[in-house]
N, C-alpha and C positions, 0 to 999 in steps of 0.2 A: 504494499501499500503505500502511495506517495507520501511524503511528510504533510504536504498541505492537507490532504484526505484526512490524514490520520491526526493532525492537530485539530481538524474540524470535529472529527468522530469523537475525540477525547475531551473536547469543551473547554472548561475552565480547570479541570483536574491540574494543579502545578507539579503535582509528582509524576502523573502520567504523560505530561507535557517535557518534562525533564528527562524522562525514561524514553521517551521519542526522540528528544534530541540526541541523546547519548546513543542510541541504536543507530540514528543516521550518521553520526560522527564514527562509530565504530565499522559500519559498513565503508564509510570513506577511507578509513585508514586500511581495511582489510584489501580493498581495491589496489590502494597506493602499494600496500606489502606485496599483494600478487604480481604487480606490474614491476615492482623492483626485482623480485625473484626472478621473473620471466628475463629481464635484461641481464641479470648476472648470470643467470644460466646459458643465454646467448654469447655474453662475453668469454666466459668459460670455454664453450665449444670453439669459438674463433681462436682462442690461445691454445688450446690444445692441437687445432689444426696447424697452426704456425709453427709450435713446438715440432710436430712431426716432421714439418717441411723443412725446418732448421736441420734436424737429425739427417733426412734423406740427402738434404743437399750437401752436407759435410761428410757422410760416408760415401757418397755418389763420387765426390770428388776425389776422395781419396782412393776409391778403386777404379775412377776413369768410367764410371757409368753414370749416365743423365738421371738426375733426381727423378725425374718423372716415370722412369721405369722401375724405380724401386717399390717395394711393398713392405708392410709391416707398420707398427707404430712405436715399438720399443727399439731403442738402439741396437741392441743384440740380435733382434729380429732382421732390421733391415740391414745389417753388416752380414747376416747370414745368407741373406738374398742376393746382396751384391757379390759376395763371393761366390755363389752359384753361377749368377748371369757373368761374371769375370771367367769363369770356369769354362762355361759354355761359348763365351764369346772366344777364348782362345789365347 
């Protein structure tokens, strides 16, 4: 129920009006919290993608393999894959 309708339905009961105001404030804060959490999750995801790209670039450079050909998310996985590609490349 929108706050105006709720206020009209409550009438002149000051306790009920304060409760309605607090409920609206809580709902607003919950929305802000959800938005902030979503933004944090998106930033963490982008940071993780960058971290993996840095590892692939460094390891690929060391093995002479382009980063876009490498797979894995952890440095040891990426390194192992680079070694396999290097052996295949000859």
